[in-house]
C-alpha positions as semicolon CSV with decimal commas, in nm:
position;residue;x (nm);y (nm);z (nm)
1;M;2,313;-3,972;4,237
2;N;2,505;-4,298;4,213
3;K;2,457;-4,434;4,575
4;L;2,200;-4,330;4,827
5;V;2,116;-4,459;5,182
6;L;1,819;-4,313;5,364
7;M;1,748;-4,444;5,717
8;G;1,558;-4,344;6,031
9;D;1,254;-4,401;6,244
10;F;0,958;-4,369;5,994
11;N;0,697;-4,462;6,266
12;L;0,480;-4,665;6,041
13;P;0,372;-4,948;6,271
14;N;0,085;-5,087;6,058
15;T;0,292;-5,165;5,749
16;D;0,452;-5,507;5,684
17;W;0,786;-5,396;5,497
18;Q;0,847;-5,751;5,392
19;G;0,515;-5,804;5,231
20;P;0,386;-5,494;5,035
21;S;0,033;-5,646;4,981
22;R;-0,039;-5,609;5,366
23;R;0,022;-5,237;5,361
24;T;-0,239;-5,077;5,584
25;D;-0,070;-4,747;5,680
26;A;-0,162;-4,449;5,441
27;G;0,175;-4,291;5,506
28;A;0,355;-4,602;5,364
29;H;0,220;-4,525;5,014
30;H;0,404;-4,187;5,013
31;V;0,732;-4,349;5,135
32;L;0,718;-4,630;4,896
33;D;0,646;-4,384;4,607
34;L;0,959;-4,187;4,705
35;A;1,158;-4,500;4,731
36;A;1,049;-4,617;4,388
37;T;1,139;-4,269;4,232
38;L;1,490;-4,276;4,383
39;D;1,532;-4,643;4,301
40;L;1,570;-4,741;4,663
41;M;1,486;-5,081;4,840
42;Q;1,413;-5,126;5,204
43;F;1,640;-5,379;5,369
44;N;1,550;-5,384;5,743
45;S;1,360;-5,679;5,869
46;V;1,464;-5,660;6,224
47;T;1,157;-5,615;6,445
48;N;1,129;-5,482;6,814
49;F;0,979;-5,643;7,110
50;R;0,622;-5,596;6,972
51;G;0,715;-5,772;6,647
52;I;0,716;-5,425;6,443
53;T;0,962;-5,266;6,232
54;L;0,982;-4,885;6,295
55;D;1,332;-4,809;6,179
56;L;1,368;-4,849;5,806
57;V;1,693;-4,860;5,591
58;F;1,635;-4,763;5,223
59;S;1,942;-4,820;4,998
60;S;2,024;-4,813;4,631
61;V;2,302;-5,063;4,691
62;P;2,156;-5,406;4,608
63;D;2,362;-5,635;4,844
64;T;2,303;-5,399;5,156
65;K;2,272;-5,607;5,470
66;V;2,089;-5,517;5,794
67;T;2,103;-5,737;6,109
68;R;2,060;-5,702;6,470
69;A;2,362;-5,555;6,645
70;L;2,537;-5,737;6,919
71;D;2,812;-5,495;7,022
72;L;2,618;-5,207;7,167
73;L;2,761;-4,856;7,223
74;L;2,471;-4,727;7,425
75;P;2,180;-4,888;7,608
76;E;1,918;-5,019;7,386
77;D;1,583;-4,878;7,342
78;R;1,347;-5,184;7,305
79;H;1,116;-5,002;7,069
80;H;1,425;-4,939;6,833
81;P;1,671;-5,236;6,829
82;A;2,034;-5,155;6,741
83;L;2,122;-5,243;6,390
84;D;2,438;-5,346;6,200
85;I;2,433;-5,218;5,850
86;A;2,685;-5,337;5,600
87;I;2,697;-5,155;5,255
88;S;2,912;-5,299;4,980
89;E;3,115;-5,026;4,822
90;A;3,345;-5,082;4,537
91;C;3,627;-4,884;4,654
92;S;3,986;-4,966;4,762
93;P;4,038;-5,014;5,138
94;P;4,225;-4,760;5,342
95;S;4,577;-4,762;5,252
96;R;4,794;-4,971;5,505
97;S;5,101;-4,940;5,304
98;T;5,448;-4,999;5,465
99;K;5,720;-4,755;5,426
100;F;6,074;-4,727;5,560
101;I;6,210;-4,399;5,704
102;P;6,543;-4,318;5,874
103;D;6,542;-4,377;6,245
104;F;6,764;-4,084;6,354
105;R;6,714;-4,161;6,717
106;R;6,927;-4,474;6,655
107;C;7,183;-4,289;6,451
108;N;7,535;-4,379;6,558
109;V;7,629;-4,034;6,633
110;D;7,967;-4,131;6,773
111;E;8,082;-4,279;6,436
112;V;7,953;-3,942;6,257
113;F;8,148;-3,750;6,518
114;R;8,473;-3,948;6,475
115;N;8,440;-3,904;6,091
116;L;8,383;-3,530;6,116
117;Q;8,698;-3,495;6,338
118;A;8,908;-3,667;6,083
119;M;8,782;-3,466;5,801
120;N;9,041;-3,252;5,620
121;F;8,848;-2,933;5,537
122;P;9,007;-2,763;5,229
123;T;8,984;-2,395;5,311
124;S;9,137;-2,283;4,982
125;C;8,849;-2,435;4,791
126;V;8,601;-2,243;5,001
127;L;8,759;-1,918;4,880
128;Q;8,730;-2,014;4,522
129;D;8,370;-2,133;4,500
130;V;8,174;-2,092;4,826
131;D;7,844;-2,216;4,687
132;G;7,988;-2,535;4,554
133;S;8,191;-2,587;4,868
134;Y;7,875;-2,558;5,082
135;S;7,684;-2,809;4,854
136;L;7,995;-3,060;4,886
137;F;8,006;-3,030;5,255
138;S;7,619;-3,075;5,283
139;Q;7,642;-3,371;5,076
140;Y;7,919;-3,531;5,272
141;L;7,735;-3,473;5,598
142;T;7,406;-3,618;5,460
143;H;7,586;-3,932;5,321
144;L;7,774;-3,968;5,663
145;I;7,445;-3,952;5,860
146;S;7,275;-4,181;5,617
147;Q;7,542;-4,443;5,662
148;N;7,514;-4,450;6,010
149;T;7,132;-4,438;6,038
150;P;6,918;-4,762;6,032
151;M;6,582;-4,757;5,880
152;K;6,266;-4,823;6,052
153;K;5,932;-4,966;5,918
154;I;5,633;-4,741;5,940
155;T;5,291;-4,931;5,906
156;T;4,960;-4,773;5,925
157;S;4,761;-4,913;6,218
158;S;4,392;-4,953;6,247
159;F;4,423;-4,920;6,622
160;P;4,447;-4,603;6,819
161;G;4,775;-4,517;6,949
162;W;4,679;-4,576;7,314
163;F;4,586;-4,931;7,261
164;S;4,814;-5,169;7,442
165;N;4,920;-5,494;7,270
166;E;4,702;-5,707;7,492
167;L;4,405;-5,494;7,408
168;K;4,486;-5,527;7,033
169;T;4,487;-5,902;7,072
170;L;4,163;-5,921;7,249
171;V;3,975;-5,694;7,001
172;I;4,099;-5,929;6,719
173;K;3,973;-6,232;6,916
174;K;3,645;-6,051;6,970
175;K;3,599;-5,987;6,602
176;I;3,675;-6,352;6,516
177;A;3,425;-6,481;6,767
178;H;3,170;-6,236;6,630
179;R;3,234;-6,355;6,275
180;Q;3,218;-6,716;6,381
181;F;2,867;-6,664;6,548
182;K;2,743;-6,490;6,217
183;Q;2,862;-6,775;6,013
184;T;2,755;-7,070;6,234
185;G;2,474;-6,942;6,464
186;N;2,647;-7,140;6,748
187;H;2,571;-6,960;7,084
188;T;2,901;-7,073;7,226
189;Y;3,062;-6,824;7,009
190;L;2,808;-6,567;7,107
191;E;2,899;-6,624;7,473
192;L;3,261;-6,598;7,387
193;F;3,201;-6,286;7,203
194;R;3,024;-6,123;7,493
195;R;3,289;-6,227;7,748
196;L;3,559;-6,073;7,512
197;R;3,345;-5,769;7,465
198;S;3,328;-5,701;7,834
199;T;3,701;-5,758;7,882
200;C;3,782;-5,525;7,609
201;K;3,567;-5,251;7,746
202;T;3,732;-5,258;8,080
203;L;4,077;-5,291;7,949
204;A;4,011;-5,013;7,692
205;S;3,903;-4,771;7,973
206;A;4,224;-4,864;8,177
207;C;4,455;-4,814;7,874
208;H;4,280;-4,472;7,783
209;R;4,309;-4,354;8,134
210;D;4,677;-4,452;8,154
211;Y;4,738;-4,279;7,834
212;I;4,578;-3,944;7,923
213;A;4,770;-3,949;8,247
214;R;5,098;-3,988;8,036
215;V;4,993;-3,701;7,819
216;E;4,933;-3,479;8,108
217;E;5,252;-3,560;8,282
218;S;5,454;-3,496;7,961
219;I;5,313;-3,137;7,912
220;P;5,593;-2,960;8,110
221;H;5,876;-3,117;7,931
222;N;5,722;-3,254;7,596
223;I;5,438;-3,049;7,462
224;K;5,445;-3,241;7,134
225;S;5,268;-3,530;7,289
226;F;4,967;-3,300;7,400
227;W;4,927;-3,175;7,044
228;T;4,955;-3,509;6,895
229;H;4,664;-3,610;7,130
230;V;4,461;-3,304;7,038
231;N;4,514;-3,353;6,667
232;N;4,404;-3,728;6,690
233;L;4,087;-3,596;6,856
234;K;3,997;-3,411;6,535
235;S;3,842;-3,562;6,222
236;N;4,044;-3,784;5,999
237;S;4,353;-3,577;5,857
238;A;4,407;-3,822;5,569
239;M;4,406;-3,687;5,222
240;P;4,072;-3,750;5,036
241;P;4,081;-4,008;4,730
242;K;3,992;-3,723;4,500
243;M;4,119;-3,365;4,509
244;A;3,989;-3,089;4,297
245;L;4,116;-2,729;4,189
246;D;3,850;-2,552;3,989
247;D;3,768;-2,792;3,698
248;L;4,078;-3,013;3,756
249;E;4,075;-3,323;3,949
250;A;4,351;-3,569;4,074
251;Y;4,332;-3,911;4,217
252;S;4,697;-4,019;4,240
253;P;4,935;-3,891;4,499
254;A;5,151;-3,741;4,227
255;G;4,848;-3,576;4,059
256;K;4,745;-3,424;4,413
257;C;5,078;-3,280;4,464
258;D;5,096;-3,125;4,128
259;L;4,743;-2,959;4,170
260;F;4,869;-2,822;4,514
261;A;5,185;-2,684;4,353
262;Q;4,979;-2,520;4,077
263;H;4,764;-2,363;4,343
264;F;5,049;-2,253;4,582
265;S;5,258;-2,119;4,303
266;S;4,977;-1,907;4,171
267;V;4,989;-1,662;4,471
268;F;5,341;-1,554;4,375
269;C;5,370;-1,234;4,131
270;R;5,668;-1,096;3,957
271;A;5,552;-0,736;3,894
272;D;5,755;-0,536;3,648
273;I;5,768;-0,194;3,834
274;S;6,010;0,071;3,849
275;V;6,191;0,042;4,203
276;P;6,257;0,383;4,361
277;A;6,552;0,470;4,590
278;F;6,471;0,504;4,950
279;D;6,627;0,702;5,207
280;F;6,497;0,654;5,561
281;G;6,747;0,879;5,728
282;W;7,006;0,602;5,843
283;R;7,294;0,690;6,044
284;A;7,583;0,442;6,017
285;P;7,570;0,165;5,745
286;L;7,577;-0,213;5,799
287;S;7,746;-0,378;5,497
288;Q;7,923;-0,683;5,642
289;I;7,895;-0,919;5,936
290;S;8,089;-1,210;6,051
291;V;8,022;-1,513;6,294
292;S;8,249;-1,697;6,516
293;A;8,285;-2,071;6,583
294;L;8,142;-2,008;6,930
295;D;7,840;-1,836;6,784
296;V;7,769;-2,130;6,556
297;E;7,832;-2,393;6,832
298;T;7,596;-2,208;7,067
299;K;7,316;-2,212;6,784
300;L;7,369;-2,582;6,722
301;A;7,366;-2,661;7,090
302;N;7,032;-2,509;7,152
303;L;6,857;-2,688;6,865
304;D;6,544;-2,895;6,940
305;P;6,647;-3,257;6,894
306;T;6,284;-3,365;6,866
307;K;6,231;-3,176;6,528
308;G;6,256;-3,350;6,197
309;A;6,509;-3,331;5,924
310;G;6,447;-3,081;5,625
311;P;6,515;-3,127;5,245
312;D;6,878;-3,212;5,316
313;H;6,804;-3,502;5,554
314;I;7,023;-3,370;5,823
315;P;6,834;-3,378;6,167
316;P;6,906;-3,137;6,436
317;S;6,963;-3,421;6,691
318;V;7,278;-3,502;6,514
319;L;7,381;-3,146;6,470
320;K;7,333;-3,072;6,830
321;I;7,555;-3,367;6,947
322;C;7,816;-3,281;6,675
323;A;7,810;-2,917;6,728
324;P;8,179;-2,905;6,899
325;V;8,323;-3,051;6,580
326;L;8,101;-2,894;6,319
327;A;8,123;-2,549;6,449
328;A;8,442;-2,458;6,309
329;H;8,384;-2,592;5,967
330;L;8,037;-2,418;5,942
331;A;8,184;-2,085;6,070
332;I;8,436;-2,100;5,792
333;L;8,157;-2,168;5,538
334;F;7,918;-1,904;5,675
335;N;8,188;-1,627;5,681
336;A;8,286;-1,709;5,330
337;L;7,927;-1,692;5,203
338;L;7,871;-1,366;5,408
339;K;8,183;-1,224;5,250
340;S;8,089;-1,317;4,897
341;G;7,735;-1,210;4,934
342;V;7,593;-1,565;4,853
343;F;7,331;-1,764;5,022
344;P;7,391;-2,134;4,924
345;T;7,183;-2,280;4,661
346;A;7,154;-2,603;4,863
347;L;6,961;-2,406;5,136
348;K;6,720;-2,260;4,894
349;Q;6,505;-2,567;4,863
350;G;6,222;-2,649;5,072
351;F;5,912;-2,890;5,101
352;V;5,561;-2,755;5,118
353;V;5,312;-2,958;5,321
354;P;4,933;-2,872;5,266
355;I;4,752;-2,820;5,586
356;F;4,365;-2,826;5,575
357;K;4,201;-2,513;5,710
358;S;3,823;-2,558;5,686
359;G;3,543;-2,622;5,437
360;D;3,557;-2,914;5,197
361;R;3,853;-3,140;5,222
362;C;3,849;-3,219;4,852
363;N;3,900;-2,866;4,756
364;I;4,272;-2,767;4,705
365;K;4,191;-2,407;4,786
366;N;4,097;-2,496;5,159
367;Y;4,454;-2,599;5,228
368;R;4,730;-2,362;5,339
369;P;5,101;-2,427;5,278
370;V;5,356;-2,496;5,553
371;V;5,709;-2,484;5,423
372;V;5,972;-2,715;5,581
373;Q;6,326;-2,589;5,547
374;S;6,667;-2,721;5,639
375;T;6,786;-2,694;5,996
376;L;7,121;-2,546;5,878
377;A;6,939;-2,280;5,683
378;K;6,763;-2,172;6,007
379;V;7,091;-2,174;6,189
380;F;7,259;-1,944;5,924
381;E;6,958;-1,706;5,940
382;S;6,952;-1,694;6,303
383;L;7,322;-1,584;6,320
384;V;7,245;-1,304;6,069
385;I;6,941;-1,193;6,245
386;D;7,124;-1,149;6,581
387;Q;7,312;-0,864;6,421
388;L;7,071;-0,748;6,145
389;Y;6,776;-0,705;6,396
390;F;6,995;-0,510;6,641
391;Y;7,088;-0,275;6,358
392;L;6,734;-0,235;6,226
393;K;6,539;-0,211;6,572
394;P;6,583;0,166;6,619
395;Y;6,412;0,235;6,270
396;F;6,106;0,034;6,346
397;T;5,798;0,253;6,412
398;D;5,642;0,250;6,753
399;R;5,316;0,164;6,559
400;Q;5,444;-0,177;6,470
401;H;5,367;-0,457;6,739
402;G;5,400;-0,779;6,520
403;F;5,718;-0,978;6,507
404;L;5,915;-0,755;6,754
405;Q;6,067;-0,843;7,069
406;G;5,873;-0,719;7,367
407;R;5,589;-0,631;7,134
408;S;5,256;-0,837;7,093
409;T;4,893;-0,818;7,042
410;I;4,872;-0,741;7,401
411;T;5,084;-0,412;7,370
412;N;4,889;-0,330;7,067
413;L;4,557;-0,368;7,261
414;L;4,678;-0,161;7,550
415;V;4,796;0,135;7,319
416;F;4,458;0,104;7,142
417;Q;4,276;0,097;7,465
418;E;4,453;0,412;7,592
419;F;4,379;0,589;7,270
420;V;4,016;0,514;7,285
421;T;3,982;0,599;7,651
422;S;4,166;0,932;7,600
423;A;3,916;1,015;7,313
424;F;3,618;0,936;7,515
425;V;3,740;1,150;7,799
426;S;3,768;1,429;7,537
427;S;3,431;1,354;7,390
428;C;3,609;1,282;7,051
429;Q;3,467;1,038;6,787
430;V;3,682;0,717;6,719
431;D;3,656;0,561;6,380
432;C;3,841;0,214;6,345
433;L;3,929;0,054;6,022
434;Y;4,036;-0,306;6,010
435;L;4,240;-0,426;5,736
436;D;4,394;-0,767;5,650
437;Y;4,672;-0,827;5,415
438;C;4,581;-1,096;5,165
439;K;4,875;-1,340;5,109
440;A;5,084;-1,081;5,273
441;F;5,415;-1,260;5,308
442;D;5,383;-1,413;4,961
443;K;5,327;-1,091;4,777
444;V;5,646;-0,906;4,888
445;H;5,820;-0,756;4,597
446;H;6,183;-0,857;4,619
447;G;6,328;-0,545;4,440
448;L;6,131;-0,313;4,665
449;L;6,235;-0,508;4,967
450;V;6,605;-0,489;4,873
451;A;6,565;-0,113;4,798
452;K;6,402;-0,055;5,137
453;L;6,687;-0,246;5,305
454;A;6,931;-0,016;5,131
455;G;6,723;0,278;5,236
456;Y;6,788;0,189;5,603
457;G;7,164;0,163;5,547
458;V;7,201;-0,193;5,477
459;G;7,453;-0,243;5,198
460;G;7,769;-0,414;5,063
461;Q;7,813;-0,774;5,093
462;L;7,535;-0,808;5,341
463;L;7,275;-0,657;5,091
464;D;7,411;-0,891;4,836
465;W;7,365;-1,180;5,068
466;L;7,001;-1,075;5,125
467;R;6,935;-1,039;4,765
468;S;7,093;-1,391;4,710
469;Y;6,881;-1,519;5,005
470;L;6,557;-1,398;4,835
471;S;6,623;-1,507;4,478
472;D;6,611;-1,843;4,287
473;R;6,428;-2,026;4,553
474;E;6,249;-2,339;4,476
475;L;5,967;-2,538;4,641
476;R;5,816;-2,882;4,607
477;V;5,483;-3,005;4,754
478;R;5,506;-3,325;4,949
479;C;5,187;-3,519;5,041
480;D;5,067;-3,887;5,041
481;G;5,431;-3,999;5,013
482;A;5,479;-3,816;4,667
483;L;5,654;-3,504;4,551
484;S;5,546;-3,246;4,294
485;A;5,755;-3,086;4,025
486;V;5,985;-2,798;4,131
487;F;5,823;-2,471;4,110
488;P;6,006;-2,129;4,160
489;V;5,927;-1,867;4,422
490;L;5,873;-1,550;4,241
491;S;5,802;-1,321;4,518
492;G;5,747;-1,293;4,890
493;V;5,955;-1,360;5,199
494;P;6,032;-1,727;5,255
495;Q;5,772;-1,899;5,455
496;G;5,899;-2,124;5,744
497;S;6,215;-1,903;5,772
498;L;6,336;-1,717;6,070
499;I;6,429;-1,403;5,892
500;A;6,103;-1,368;5,706
501;P;5,907;-1,173;5,984
502;L;6,197;-0,930;6,027
503;L;6,222;-0,862;5,644
504;F;5,830;-0,815;5,631
505;N;5,857;-0,558;5,906
506;V;6,115;-0,377;5,694
507;F;5,889;-0,391;5,402
508;V;5,580;-0,247;5,577
509;N;5,758;-0,025;5,817
510;D;5,675;0,301;5,634
511;I;5,314;0,216;5,550
512;Y;5,178;0,455;5,805
513;K;5,324;0,743;5,619
């Protein structure tokens, strides 16, 4: 054990802790023997109104300092004076690094719009190399947005977000006055500190009250502010200095990313199995679909502009405003890709952000992956879903209540309640078996999924497009400002995608049989 601090009310009033020779309390012998065994020293010399020290502070850190606290959080018990405890720790201070990110809210969208209007889109090249054509278009759009978007400075603040500038200034002045009193013992600084402390408390209450009112008022039109407030109330979400995966440890941001990548990639599996042919009694096949410029423009116009950009650095806010000029170009590209049975390579990449679940924050296994994908990938998927879902819906079993329009846990419970009630009326026994799929989305076998889609009548270029959509995907973990090495997605339906729930339903639709 490298460092240990033991403190509390030991209630040994007859012992002089600054002069061991005057020990008169028998219980003190046991305490001091334990302290000697653990190599601890007692540092508190602050006495109460009776001149007695009841609260002890044992520490293995030699330069621990204990003083009478001046800035009280609660009314003080005169038997137990409040303490300030300073423990010197040889560790780096919290990171307050400054970084620059694109400020898409200040993007010159008018200039982007004008450039897109003037763009001469070569339709002939699209037909020759659809994947390469989409990559060139995406790169041009990313470059155009980057050229017209200023950068903004992001600095980690030690103050809560609801602090006003006036309150921040007063808190700094209060700390300065407190430090000057500690250094000089001049009571003028003490009085100044007390006045500033009182003003800070009053202003802090007002600032927090105004902040809560703003959050409440924003709920109907901007729920993001509410959830930001809720997340801020939780414990510190920063990544611990050390992360561990079994016997492996990492301290640097890049090392942590690689450990997360190793863990998240381990859930995928490439089972070498014989894929049977399925026939679910489909009626008319669905082998090809197409989209119109109006369809694309409608999807772009309905994007949420408050969402962030994906791996291609193309924000939905710009896509939404530029929808009238982008729709025709994207419709040409999307139709060419659908006709060729190709999902663009540029849209198969994603970022994985580790989100803490519960337990030990230092354990990599206590985090779940959240995948961030490109906005245009979701737009493309949404256009396909509109037609694919309409075709597949009649084939879904009535027993399935997840990821279906008009179905939910409520409908599931209502059906279950009706079944149990009917059984009770008939004096029948009901046995319930609850199962949970472990890593369900990640374990879906691509070959089996494609075969089941074919079994429902999906074929031709559309089936080729879905096969291309599932294959050759790549992910990278992003945390603490670093990126991991790229790792392949060998199985599963893509997390963070719109079409994944629909494909998962296809995969499990016949499980009841």
